[in-house]
N, CA, C and O atoms as a CHARMM CRD file, in Angstrom:
* protein
*
  336
    1    1 MET  N      3.55100 -10.44300  55.77600 PROA 1      0.00000
    2    1 MET  CA     3.16600 -10.83400  54.43200 PROA 1      0.00000
    3    1 MET  C      2.45400  -9.69200  53.72300 PROA 1      0.00000
    4    1 MET  O      2.68400  -9.46000  52.53600 PROA 1      0.00000
    5    2 THR  N      1.60300  -8.98600  54.43000 PROA 2      0.00000
    6    2 THR  CA     0.88200  -7.86200  53.84700 PROA 2      0.00000
    7    2 THR  C      1.85300  -6.75000  53.48300 PROA 2      0.00000
    8    2 THR  O      1.68000  -6.06500  52.47500 PROA 2      0.00000
    9    3 LEU  N      2.86800  -6.58000  54.30700 PROA 3      0.00000
   10    3 LEU  CA     3.86400  -5.55100  54.02600 PROA 3      0.00000
   11    3 LEU  C      4.62300  -5.87300  52.73800 PROA 3      0.00000
   12    3 LEU  O      4.92800  -4.96400  51.96700 PROA 3      0.00000
   13    4 HSD  N      4.93000  -7.13500  52.49400 PROA 4      0.00000
   14    4 HSD  CA     5.61900  -7.54400  51.27900 PROA 4      0.00000
   15    4 HSD  C      4.76900  -7.25000  50.04100 PROA 4      0.00000
   16    4 HSD  O      5.27100  -6.74300  49.03800 PROA 4      0.00000
   17    5 ILE  N      3.50200  -7.56800  50.12500 PROA 5      0.00000
   18    5 ILE  CA     2.59100  -7.30700  48.98900 PROA 5      0.00000
   19    5 ILE  C      2.48300  -5.80900  48.73800 PROA 5      0.00000
   20    5 ILE  O      2.47100  -5.36800  47.58800 PROA 5      0.00000
   21    6 ALA  N      2.40600  -5.02800  49.81000 PROA 6      0.00000
   22    6 ALA  CA     2.31000  -3.57800  49.66500 PROA 6      0.00000
   23    6 ALA  C      3.58100  -3.01800  49.01900 PROA 6      0.00000
   24    6 ALA  O      3.49200  -2.13600  48.16500 PROA 6      0.00000
   25    7 ILE  N      4.75200  -3.50900  49.40700 PROA 7      0.00000
   26    7 ILE  CA     6.01500  -3.03100  48.83000 PROA 7      0.00000
   27    7 ILE  C      6.10000  -3.40200  47.34600 PROA 7      0.00000
   28    7 ILE  O      6.53400  -2.59400  46.52500 PROA 7      0.00000
   29    8 ILE  N      5.68800  -4.61500  47.01100 PROA 8      0.00000
   30    8 ILE  CA     5.71000  -5.03500  45.61100 PROA 8      0.00000
   31    8 ILE  C      4.72700  -4.19900  44.78800 PROA 8      0.00000
   32    8 ILE  O      5.05700  -3.75500  43.68800 PROA 8      0.00000
   33    9 ALA  N      3.52400  -3.98500  45.31900 PROA 9      0.00000
   34    9 ALA  CA     2.52200  -3.18600  44.60600 PROA 9      0.00000
   35    9 ALA  C      3.01900  -1.75900  44.41200 PROA 9      0.00000
   36    9 ALA  O      2.83200  -1.18300  43.34100 PROA 9      0.00000
   37   10 LEU  N      3.64900  -1.18200  45.42800 PROA 10     0.00000
   38   10 LEU  CA     4.18000   0.17100  45.30700 PROA 10     0.00000
   39   10 LEU  C      5.30300   0.22000  44.27600 PROA 10     0.00000
   40   10 LEU  O      5.38700   1.17400  43.50200 PROA 10     0.00000
   41   11 GLY  N      6.16200  -0.79100  44.25400 PROA 11     0.00000
   42   11 GLY  CA     7.22900  -0.85800  43.26700 PROA 11     0.00000
   43   11 GLY  C      6.67800  -0.94700  41.84700 PROA 11     0.00000
   44   11 GLY  O      7.19600  -0.30200  40.93500 PROA 11     0.00000
   45   12 VAL  N      5.64100  -1.73700  41.66300 PROA 12     0.00000
   46   12 VAL  CA     5.00300  -1.83900  40.34700 PROA 12     0.00000
   47   12 VAL  C      4.41900  -0.49500  39.94400 PROA 12     0.00000
   48   12 VAL  O      4.58100  -0.06400  38.80300 PROA 12     0.00000
   49   13 LEU  N      3.73900   0.17200  40.87400 PROA 13     0.00000
   50   13 LEU  CA     3.13400   1.47300  40.55800 PROA 13     0.00000
   51   13 LEU  C      4.19300   2.52400  40.23300 PROA 13     0.00000
   52   13 LEU  O      3.97800   3.36800  39.36300 PROA 13     0.00000
   53   14 VAL  N      5.32100   2.48100  40.91800 PROA 14     0.00000
   54   14 VAL  CA     6.33900   3.51600  40.73000 PROA 14     0.00000
   55   14 VAL  C      7.18500   3.25800  39.48100 PROA 14     0.00000
   56   14 VAL  O      7.52300   4.20100  38.76500 PROA 14     0.00000
   57   15 PHE  N      7.53100   2.00400  39.20900 PROA 15     0.00000
   58   15 PHE  CA     8.47400   1.72800  38.12700 PROA 15     0.00000
   59   15 PHE  C      7.83300   1.15300  36.86100 PROA 15     0.00000
   60   15 PHE  O      8.19300   1.55500  35.75500 PROA 15     0.00000
   61   16 VAL  N      6.90800   0.24000  37.00500 PROA 16     0.00000
   62   16 VAL  CA     6.37400  -0.45900  35.83800 PROA 16     0.00000
   63   16 VAL  C      5.29400   0.34600  35.13500 PROA 16     0.00000
   64   16 VAL  O      5.30600   0.44200  33.90800 PROA 16     0.00000
   65   17 VAL  N      4.37100   0.92200  35.87100 PROA 17     0.00000
   66   17 VAL  CA     3.25300   1.64500  35.24900 PROA 17     0.00000
   67   17 VAL  C      3.74300   2.82900  34.40400 PROA 17     0.00000
   68   17 VAL  O      3.28100   2.96800  33.27200 PROA 17     0.00000
   69   18 PRO  N      4.64300   3.68300  34.88200 PROA 18     0.00000
   70   18 PRO  CA     5.10300   4.78400  34.01700 PROA 18     0.00000
   71   18 PRO  C      5.80100   4.28200  32.74500 PROA 18     0.00000
   72   18 PRO  O      5.65500   4.87600  31.67700 PROA 18     0.00000
   73   19 PHE  N      6.56100   3.18200  32.86800 PROA 19     0.00000
   74   19 PHE  CA     7.22000   2.62400  31.69100 PROA 19     0.00000
   75   19 PHE  C      6.18700   2.14600  30.67200 PROA 19     0.00000
   76   19 PHE  O      6.32400   2.41400  29.47900 PROA 19     0.00000
   77   20 VAL  N      5.17400   1.45500  31.12800 PROA 20     0.00000
   78   20 VAL  CA     4.14700   0.94000  30.22200 PROA 20     0.00000
   79   20 VAL  C      3.37300   2.08900  29.58900 PROA 20     0.00000
   80   20 VAL  O      3.06600   2.03800  28.39800 PROA 20     0.00000
   81   21 VAL  N      3.05800   3.10600  30.34900 PROA 21     0.00000
   82   21 VAL  CA     2.32100   4.25500  29.80500 PROA 21     0.00000
   83   21 VAL  C      3.14800   4.96100  28.73500 PROA 21     0.00000
   84   21 VAL  O      2.62000   5.29300  27.67300 PROA 21     0.00000
   85   22 SER  N      4.43000   5.19600  28.99400 PROA 22     0.00000
   86   22 SER  CA     5.26200   5.86700  27.99100 PROA 22     0.00000
   87   22 SER  C      5.44500   4.98400  26.76200 PROA 22     0.00000
   88   22 SER  O      5.51600   5.50100  25.64700 PROA 22     0.00000
   89   23 TRP  N      5.52400   3.66600  26.93700 PROA 23     0.00000
   90   23 TRP  CA     5.66000   2.74700  25.80600 PROA 23     0.00000
   91   23 TRP  C      4.41100   2.78100  24.93200 PROA 23     0.00000
   92   23 TRP  O      4.50700   2.76600  23.70500 PROA 23     0.00000
   93   24 ILE  N      3.23900   2.82900  25.56400 PROA 24     0.00000
   94   24 ILE  CA     1.97900   2.89300  24.80800 PROA 24     0.00000
   95   24 ILE  C      1.89200   4.20900  24.05100 PROA 24     0.00000
   96   24 ILE  O      1.45800   4.23100  22.90000 PROA 24     0.00000
   97   25 ARG  N      2.29800   5.30300  24.68000 PROA 25     0.00000
   98   25 ARG  CA     2.24500   6.60900  24.00000 PROA 25     0.00000
   99   25 ARG  C      3.19200   6.64500  22.80800 PROA 25     0.00000
  100   25 ARG  O      2.86000   7.23100  21.77900 PROA 25     0.00000
  101   26 ARG  N      4.36900   6.02700  22.92800 PROA 26     0.00000
  102   26 ARG  CA     5.30500   5.98200  21.80700 PROA 26     0.00000
  103   26 ARG  C      4.79100   5.08500  20.69400 PROA 26     0.00000
  104   26 ARG  O      5.04700   5.34500  19.51800 PROA 26     0.00000
  105   27 ALA  N      4.06500   4.02600  21.05700 PROA 27     0.00000
  106   27 ALA  CA     3.56800   3.07700  20.06600 PROA 27     0.00000
  107   27 ALA  C      2.48400   3.70900  19.19400 PROA 27     0.00000
  108   27 ALA  O      2.36600   3.38000  18.01400 PROA 27     0.00000
  109   28 ARG  N      1.70900   4.59900  19.76100 PROA 28     0.00000
  110   28 ARG  CA     0.66900   5.26100  18.96600 PROA 28     0.00000
  111   28 ARG  C      1.29800   6.34800  18.12400 PROA 28     0.00000
  112   28 ARG  O      2.06700   7.17000  18.62300 PROA 28     0.00000
  113   29 ARG  N      0.96700   6.34900  16.83700 PROA 29     0.00000
  114   29 ARG  CA     1.51500   7.36100  15.94800 PROA 29     0.00000
  115   29 ARG  C      0.65500   8.61500  16.01900 PROA 29     0.00000
  116   29 ARG  O     -0.55100   8.53400  16.24900 PROA 29     0.00000
  117   30 PRO  N      1.26500   9.75100  15.82500 PROA 30     0.00000
  118   30 PRO  CA     0.48000  10.98100  15.82000 PROA 30     0.00000
  119   30 PRO  C     -0.48800  10.98300  14.64200 PROA 30     0.00000
  120   30 PRO  O     -0.21000  10.36800  13.61200 PROA 30     0.00000
  121   31 PRO  N     -1.60600  11.66000  14.78200 PROA 31     0.00000
  122   31 PRO  CA    -2.59800  11.69300  13.70600 PROA 31     0.00000
  123   31 PRO  C     -2.04100  12.26500  12.39100 PROA 31     0.00000
  124   31 PRO  O     -2.44000  11.82500  11.31300 PROA 31     0.00000
  125   32 ALA  N     -1.13700  13.22600  12.47100 PROA 32     0.00000
  126   32 ALA  CA    -0.57800  13.80800  11.24900 PROA 32     0.00000
  127   32 ALA  C      0.21500  12.76800  10.46400 PROA 32     0.00000
  128   32 ALA  O      0.14600  12.73000   9.23600 PROA 32     0.00000
  129   33 GLU  N      0.96400  11.93000  11.16500 PROA 33     0.00000
  130   33 GLU  CA     1.72700  10.88800  10.48700 PROA 33     0.00000
  131   33 GLU  C      0.79000   9.87600   9.83700 PROA 33     0.00000
  132   33 GLU  O      1.04000   9.42600   8.71900 PROA 33     0.00000
  133   34 ARG  N     -0.26500   9.52500  10.51900 PROA 34     0.00000
  134   34 ARG  CA    -1.24600   8.58200   9.97100 PROA 34     0.00000
  135   34 ARG  C     -1.91900   9.18100   8.73200 PROA 34     0.00000
  136   34 ARG  O     -2.10400   8.49100   7.73000 PROA 34     0.00000
  137   35 ARG  N     -2.28100  10.45900   8.80200 PROA 35     0.00000
  138   35 ARG  CA    -2.89700  11.12000   7.63500 PROA 35     0.00000
  139   35 ARG  C     -1.94000  11.14000   6.46100 PROA 35     0.00000
  140   35 ARG  O     -2.35500  10.91700   5.32300 PROA 35     0.00000
  141   36 ARG  N     -0.65700  11.40400   6.71800 PROA 36     0.00000
  142   36 ARG  CA     0.33800  11.44000   5.64400 PROA 36     0.00000
  143   36 ARG  C      0.46200  10.06200   4.99200 PROA 36     0.00000
  144   36 ARG  O      0.54300   9.96500   3.76800 PROA 36     0.00000
  145   37 GLU  N      0.47700   9.00200   5.79500 PROA 37     0.00000
  146   37 GLU  CA     0.53700   7.64900   5.24700 PROA 37     0.00000
  147   37 GLU  C     -0.68800   7.34300   4.39800 PROA 37     0.00000
  148   37 GLU  O     -0.56900   6.75300   3.32500 PROA 37     0.00000
  149   38 LEU  N     -1.86500   7.74300   4.87200 PROA 38     0.00000
  150   38 LEU  CA    -3.08700   7.51100   4.10500 PROA 38     0.00000
  151   38 LEU  C     -3.07000   8.29800   2.79400 PROA 38     0.00000
  152   38 LEU  O     -3.52300   7.79800   1.76500 PROA 38     0.00000
  153   39 GLU  N     -2.54900   9.52900   2.82600 PROA 39     0.00000
  154   39 GLU  CA    -2.47300  10.33900   1.61400 PROA 39     0.00000
  155   39 GLU  C     -1.51700   9.71600   0.60100 PROA 39     0.00000
  156   39 GLU  O     -1.81900   9.69200  -0.59300 PROA 39     0.00000
  157   40 LEU  N     -0.37100   9.21400   1.05500 PROA 40     0.00000
  158   40 LEU  CA     0.57300   8.55400   0.14700 PROA 40     0.00000
  159   40 LEU  C     -0.03800   7.29400  -0.46100 PROA 40     0.00000
  160   40 LEU  O      0.14700   7.01700  -1.64600 PROA 40     0.00000
  161   41 GLU  N     -0.75700   6.54200   0.34400 PROA 41     0.00000
  162   41 GLU  CA    -1.41800   5.33500  -0.17100 PROA 41     0.00000
  163   41 GLU  C     -2.48900   5.71200  -1.19500 PROA 41     0.00000
  164   41 GLU  O     -2.63000   5.04400  -2.21900 PROA 41     0.00000
  165   42 ARG  N     -3.24400   6.77700  -0.92100 PROA 42     0.00000
  166   42 ARG  CA    -4.27100   7.22700  -1.85700 PROA 42     0.00000
  167   42 ARG  C     -3.64300   7.65200  -3.17900 PROA 42     0.00000
  168   42 ARG  O     -4.16900   7.33000  -4.24500 PROA 42     0.00000
  169   43 GLN  N     -2.52000   8.37500  -3.12300 PROA 43     0.00000
  170   43 GLN  CA    -1.83100   8.80500  -4.33900 PROA 43     0.00000
  171   43 GLN  C     -1.29600   7.60500  -5.11800 PROA 43     0.00000
  172   43 GLN  O     -1.36800   7.58300  -6.34600 PROA 43     0.00000
  173   44 ARG  N     -0.76400   6.61600  -4.41800 PROA 44     0.00000
  174   44 ARG  CA    -0.25600   5.41900  -5.09200 PROA 44     0.00000
  175   44 ARG  C     -1.38100   4.68900  -5.81000 PROA 44     0.00000
  176   44 ARG  O     -1.22000   4.25200  -6.95000 PROA 44     0.00000
  177   45 LEU  N     -2.52300   4.56100  -5.13700 PROA 45     0.00000
  178   45 LEU  CA    -3.66400   3.89200  -5.76100 PROA 45     0.00000
  179   45 LEU  C     -4.18400   4.68100  -6.95700 PROA 45     0.00000
  180   45 LEU  O     -4.58500   4.08900  -7.95900 PROA 45     0.00000
  181   46 ALA  N     -4.18100   6.01600  -6.86500 PROA 46     0.00000
  182   46 ALA  CA    -4.63800   6.83800  -7.98900 PROA 46     0.00000
  183   46 ALA  C     -3.70400   6.66800  -9.19100 PROA 46     0.00000
  184   46 ALA  O     -4.16900   6.55700 -10.32500 PROA 46     0.00000
  185   47 ARG  N     -2.38700   6.64700  -8.94600 PROA 47     0.00000
  186   47 ARG  CA    -1.44800   6.41900 -10.05700 PROA 47     0.00000
  187   47 ARG  C     -1.66400   5.05400 -10.69100 PROA 47     0.00000
  188   47 ARG  O     -1.66700   4.92100 -11.91400 PROA 47     0.00000
  189   48 GLN  N     -1.84400   4.05300  -9.86000 PROA 48     0.00000
  190   48 GLN  CA    -2.06300   2.70700 -10.38000 PROA 48     0.00000
  191   48 GLN  C     -3.36400   2.65300 -11.18100 PROA 48     0.00000
  192   48 GLN  O     -3.41300   2.02400 -12.23800 PROA 48     0.00000
  193   49 ARG  N     -4.40900   3.30400 -10.69000 PROA 49     0.00000
  194   49 ARG  CA    -5.68800   3.32600 -11.39100 PROA 49     0.00000
  195   49 ARG  C     -5.55800   4.01100 -12.74700 PROA 49     0.00000
  196   49 ARG  O     -6.11300   3.54000 -13.74000 PROA 49     0.00000
  197   50 ARG  N     -4.81300   5.14000 -12.79100 PROA 50     0.00000
  198   50 ARG  CA    -4.60900   5.84500 -14.07000 PROA 50     0.00000
  199   50 ARG  C     -3.81600   4.98500 -15.03700 PROA 50     0.00000
  200   50 ARG  O     -4.13200   4.94200 -16.22600 PROA 50     0.00000
  201   51 ARG  N     -2.78600   4.29500 -14.54500 PROA 51     0.00000
  202   51 ARG  CA    -1.97500   3.44500 -15.41000 PROA 51     0.00000
  203   51 ARG  C     -2.81200   2.30400 -15.98500 PROA 51     0.00000
  204   51 ARG  O     -2.72300   2.00300 -17.17500 PROA 51     0.00000
  205   52 LEU  N     -3.62100   1.67500 -15.14100 PROA 52     0.00000
  206   52 LEU  CA    -4.47100   0.58500 -15.61900 PROA 52     0.00000
  207   52 LEU  C     -5.51200   1.08700 -16.61500 PROA 52     0.00000
  208   52 LEU  O     -5.81500   0.40300 -17.59200 PROA 52     0.00000
  209   53 ALA  N     -6.06000   2.27600 -16.37400 PROA 53     0.00000
  210   53 ALA  CA    -7.03500   2.83700 -17.31300 PROA 53     0.00000
  211   53 ALA  C     -6.37600   3.13600 -18.64800 PROA 53     0.00000
  212   53 ALA  O     -6.98300   2.91700 -19.69700 PROA 53     0.00000
  213   54 ALA  N     -5.13500   3.63700 -18.62800 PROA 54     0.00000
  214   54 ALA  CA    -4.42400   3.91200 -19.87400 PROA 54     0.00000
  215   54 ALA  C     -4.14700   2.61100 -20.62000 PROA 54     0.00000
  216   54 ALA  O     -4.31600   2.55400 -21.83800 PROA 54     0.00000
  217   55 GLU  N     -3.72700   1.57900 -19.91700 PROA 55     0.00000
  218   55 GLU  CA    -3.49200   0.29300 -20.56500 PROA 55     0.00000
  219   55 GLU  C     -4.78400  -0.26200 -21.15900 PROA 55     0.00000
  220   55 GLU  O     -4.78600  -0.79900 -22.26700 PROA 55     0.00000
  221   56 ARG  N     -5.86900  -0.13000 -20.42200 PROA 56     0.00000
  222   56 ARG  CA    -7.15600  -0.62200 -20.89900 PROA 56     0.00000
  223   56 ARG  C     -7.59300   0.16700 -22.13300 PROA 56     0.00000
  224   56 ARG  O     -8.15600  -0.39800 -23.07100 PROA 56     0.00000
  225   57 GLY  N     -7.32900   1.48000 -22.12600 PROA 57     0.00000
  226   57 GLY  CA    -7.67300   2.31200 -23.27200 PROA 57     0.00000
  227   57 GLY  C     -6.86000   1.93600 -24.49900 PROA 57     0.00000
  228   57 GLY  O     -7.39500   1.89200 -25.60700 PROA 57     0.00000
  229   58 LEU  N     -5.57400   1.66600 -24.31300 PROA 58     0.00000
  230   58 LEU  CA    -4.74000   1.26000 -25.44100 PROA 58     0.00000
  231   58 LEU  C     -5.19400  -0.07800 -25.99800 PROA 58     0.00000
  232   58 LEU  O     -5.23200  -0.27300 -27.21300 PROA 58     0.00000
  233   59 LEU  N     -5.53700  -0.99500 -25.11100 PROA 59     0.00000
  234   59 LEU  CA    -5.99900  -2.30200 -25.54600 PROA 59     0.00000
  235   59 LEU  C     -7.32200  -2.17600 -26.29900 PROA 59     0.00000
  236   59 LEU  O     -7.51600  -2.81500 -27.33300 PROA 59     0.00000
  237   60 ALA  N     -8.22600  -1.35300 -25.77800 PROA 60     0.00000
  238   60 ALA  CA    -9.51600  -1.16600 -26.43800 PROA 60     0.00000
  239   60 ALA  C     -9.32100  -0.52300 -27.81000 PROA 60     0.00000
  240   60 ALA  O     -9.98800  -0.89900 -28.77300 PROA 60     0.00000
  241   61 ALA  N     -8.40500   0.44800 -27.90100 PROA 61     0.00000
  242   61 ALA  CA    -8.15600   1.09400 -29.19400 PROA 61     0.00000
  243   61 ALA  C     -7.54700   0.10200 -30.17600 PROA 61     0.00000
  244   61 ALA  O     -7.87500   0.11200 -31.36300 PROA 61     0.00000
  245   62 GLU  N     -6.66800  -0.74800 -29.68300 PROA 62     0.00000
  246   62 GLU  CA    -6.04200  -1.74900 -30.54500 PROA 62     0.00000
  247   62 GLU  C     -7.07600  -2.76000 -31.02700 PROA 62     0.00000
  248   62 GLU  O     -7.06200  -3.14700 -32.19500 PROA 62     0.00000
  249   63 LEU  N     -7.96600  -3.19000 -30.14900 PROA 63     0.00000
  250   63 LEU  CA    -9.00300  -4.14300 -30.54500 PROA 63     0.00000
  251   63 LEU  C    -10.01900  -3.50300 -31.47400 PROA 63     0.00000
  252   63 LEU  O    -10.52900  -4.16400 -32.37900 PROA 63     0.00000
  253   64 ALA  N    -10.32500  -2.21400 -31.26500 PROA 64     0.00000
  254   64 ALA  CA   -11.28800  -1.52300 -32.11600 PROA 64     0.00000
  255   64 ALA  C    -10.73400  -1.30400 -33.51500 PROA 64     0.00000
  256   64 ALA  O    -11.50300  -1.23100 -34.47300 PROA 64     0.00000
  257   65 ALA  N     -9.41200  -1.19600 -33.65600 PROA 65     0.00000
  258   65 ALA  CA    -8.80700  -0.96300 -34.96100 PROA 65     0.00000
  259   65 ALA  C     -8.90200  -2.19800 -35.84100 PROA 65     0.00000
  260   65 ALA  O     -8.81900  -2.08900 -37.06400 PROA 65     0.00000
  261   66 GLY  N     -9.07200  -3.35600 -35.25100 PROA 66     0.00000
  262   66 GLY  CA    -9.22400  -4.57600 -36.03600 PROA 66     0.00000
  263   66 GLY  C     -7.89700  -5.25500 -36.27300 PROA 66     0.00000
  264   66 GLY  O     -6.84200  -4.71100 -35.95000 PROA 66     0.00000
  265   67 PRO  N     -7.95400  -6.45600 -36.84300 PROA 67     0.00000
  266   67 PRO  CA    -6.72500  -7.22300 -37.03700 PROA 67     0.00000
  267   67 PRO  C     -5.81000  -6.64000 -38.10400 PROA 67     0.00000
  268   67 PRO  O     -4.61000  -6.91600 -38.08500 PROA 67     0.00000
  269   68 ALA  N     -6.32400  -5.85300 -39.02300 PROA 68     0.00000
  270   68 ALA  CA    -5.48300  -5.30500 -40.08300 PROA 68     0.00000
  271   68 ALA  C     -4.50400  -4.27700 -39.54000 PROA 68     0.00000
  272   68 ALA  O     -3.43000  -4.08200 -40.10900 PROA 68     0.00000
  273   69 ALA  N     -4.86200  -3.62100 -38.45300 PROA 69     0.00000
  274   69 ALA  CA    -4.00000  -2.57900 -37.90000 PROA 69     0.00000
  275   69 ALA  C     -2.86600  -3.16300 -37.06400 PROA 69     0.00000
  276   69 ALA  O     -1.85500  -2.49800 -36.83500 PROA 69     0.00000
  277   70 ARG  N     -3.02900  -4.40400 -36.60700 PROA 70     0.00000
  278   70 ARG  CA    -2.01000  -5.01600 -35.76800 PROA 70     0.00000
  279   70 ARG  C     -0.93200  -5.66200 -36.62100 PROA 70     0.00000
  280   70 ARG  O     -1.24300  -6.38400 -37.56800 PROA 70     0.00000
  281   71 PRO  N      0.34000  -5.41100 -36.29800 PROA 71     0.00000
  282   71 PRO  CA     1.39500  -6.05400 -37.08100 PROA 71     0.00000
  283   71 PRO  C      1.47100  -7.53100 -36.73600 PROA 71     0.00000
  284   71 PRO  O      1.33200  -7.91000 -35.57400 PROA 71     0.00000
  285   72 GLY  N      1.68800  -8.34900 -37.72500 PROA 72     0.00000
  286   72 GLY  CA     1.84400  -9.77700 -37.47700 PROA 72     0.00000
  287   72 GLY  C      0.92200 -10.58900 -38.35600 PROA 72     0.00000
  288   72 GLY  O      0.21300 -10.05600 -39.20900 PROA 72     0.00000
  289   73 CYS  N      0.94500 -11.85200 -38.13500 PROA 73     0.00000
  290   73 CYS  CA     0.13600 -12.79000 -38.90700 PROA 73     0.00000
  291   73 CYS  C     -1.34000 -12.52800 -38.64300 PROA 73     0.00000
  292   73 CYS  O     -1.74500 -12.45900 -37.48300 PROA 73     0.00000
  293   74 PRO  N     -2.16400 -12.37700 -39.69300 PROA 74     0.00000
  294   74 PRO  CA    -3.58000 -12.08300 -39.47100 PROA 74     0.00000
  295   74 PRO  C     -4.34700 -13.26500 -38.87900 PROA 74     0.00000
  296   74 PRO  O     -5.42800 -13.06700 -38.32500 PROA 74     0.00000
  297   75 TRP  N     -3.82200 -14.48600 -38.98000 PROA 75     0.00000
  298   75 TRP  CA    -4.55000 -15.63800 -38.46600 PROA 75     0.00000
  299   75 TRP  C     -4.16900 -15.95900 -37.02600 PROA 75     0.00000
  300   75 TRP  O     -5.03300 -16.20600 -36.18400 PROA 75     0.00000
  301   76 CYS  N     -2.85500 -15.95300 -36.74900 PROA 76     0.00000
  302   76 CYS  CA    -2.45300 -16.35800 -35.39400 PROA 76     0.00000
  303   76 CYS  C     -1.92700 -15.20400 -34.54700 PROA 76     0.00000
  304   76 CYS  O     -1.81000 -15.34400 -33.33000 PROA 76     0.00000
  305   77 GLY  N     -1.60600 -14.06000 -35.16900 PROA 77     0.00000
  306   77 GLY  CA    -1.12400 -12.90500 -34.42500 PROA 77     0.00000
  307   77 GLY  C      0.34700 -12.94100 -34.12300 PROA 77     0.00000
  308   77 GLY  O      0.84800 -12.06800 -33.41500 PROA 77     0.00000
  309   78 PHE  N      1.07000 -13.93800 -34.64400 PROA 78     0.00000
  310   78 PHE  CA     2.50500 -14.02500 -34.40400 PROA 78     0.00000
  311   78 PHE  C      3.19300 -12.81200 -35.02400 PROA 78     0.00000
  312   78 PHE  O      2.95300 -12.51100 -36.19300 PROA 78     0.00000
  313   79 PRO  N      4.04300 -12.10500 -34.27400 PROA 79     0.00000
  314   79 PRO  CA     4.65300 -10.88300 -34.81400 PROA 79     0.00000
  315   79 PRO  C      5.59100 -11.18000 -35.98900 PROA 79     0.00000
  316   79 PRO  O      6.46100 -12.04700 -35.90800 PROA 79     0.00000
  317   80 ILE  N      5.39200 -10.44500 -37.06600 PROA 80     0.00000
  318   80 ILE  CA     6.25100 -10.56700 -38.25100 PROA 80     0.00000
  319   80 ILE  C      7.12200  -9.32800 -38.27900 PROA 80     0.00000
  320   80 ILE  O      6.60800  -8.20900 -38.28800 PROA 80     0.00000
  321   81 PRO  N      8.43800  -9.51100 -38.29300 PROA 81     0.00000
  322   81 PRO  CA     9.32400  -8.33400 -38.30000 PROA 81     0.00000
  323   81 PRO  C      9.15600  -7.54500 -39.60500 PROA 81     0.00000
  324   81 PRO  O      8.89500  -8.12200 -40.66000 PROA 81     0.00000
  325   82 PRO  N      9.31000  -6.22300 -39.51700 PROA 82     0.00000
  326   82 PRO  CA     9.18900  -5.42100 -40.73100 PROA 82     0.00000
  327   82 PRO  C     10.28800  -5.78700 -41.72300 PROA 82     0.00000
  328   82 PRO  O     11.42500  -6.04900 -41.32900 PROA 82     0.00000
  329   83 GLY  N      9.94900  -5.80400 -43.00100 PROA 83     0.00000
  330   83 GLY  CA    10.91300  -6.12500 -44.04200 PROA 83     0.00000
  331   83 GLY  C     10.96500  -7.60600 -44.36700 PROA 83     0.00000
  332   83 GLY  O     11.76800  -8.02200 -45.20300 PROA 83     0.00000
  333   84 ALA  N     10.13900  -8.40000 -43.73600 PROA 84     0.00000
  334   84 ALA  CA    10.16500  -9.84100 -44.03000 PROA 84     0.00000
  335   84 ALA  C      9.18900 -10.16900 -45.14300 PROA 84     0.00000
  336   84 ALA  O      9.06600 -11.33000 -45.53400 PROA 84     0.00000
């Protein structure tokens, strides 16, 4: 019985452990790849932040200009086509 356990343990050490170790090493990404992903995410967030700031600036400029500067009905804001 002890011999059977020893053979099974040796088989696990020879075949299973190296497979698991190589699988874990493949699963971990290299630091350079992780840095590149973080840099792309940072750039995406910066673009989104700039776009939102530009939209906010346009909205603020439109609100600061007052209702006379906006095309449309002065009471409800419904757009009136030019020439009507």
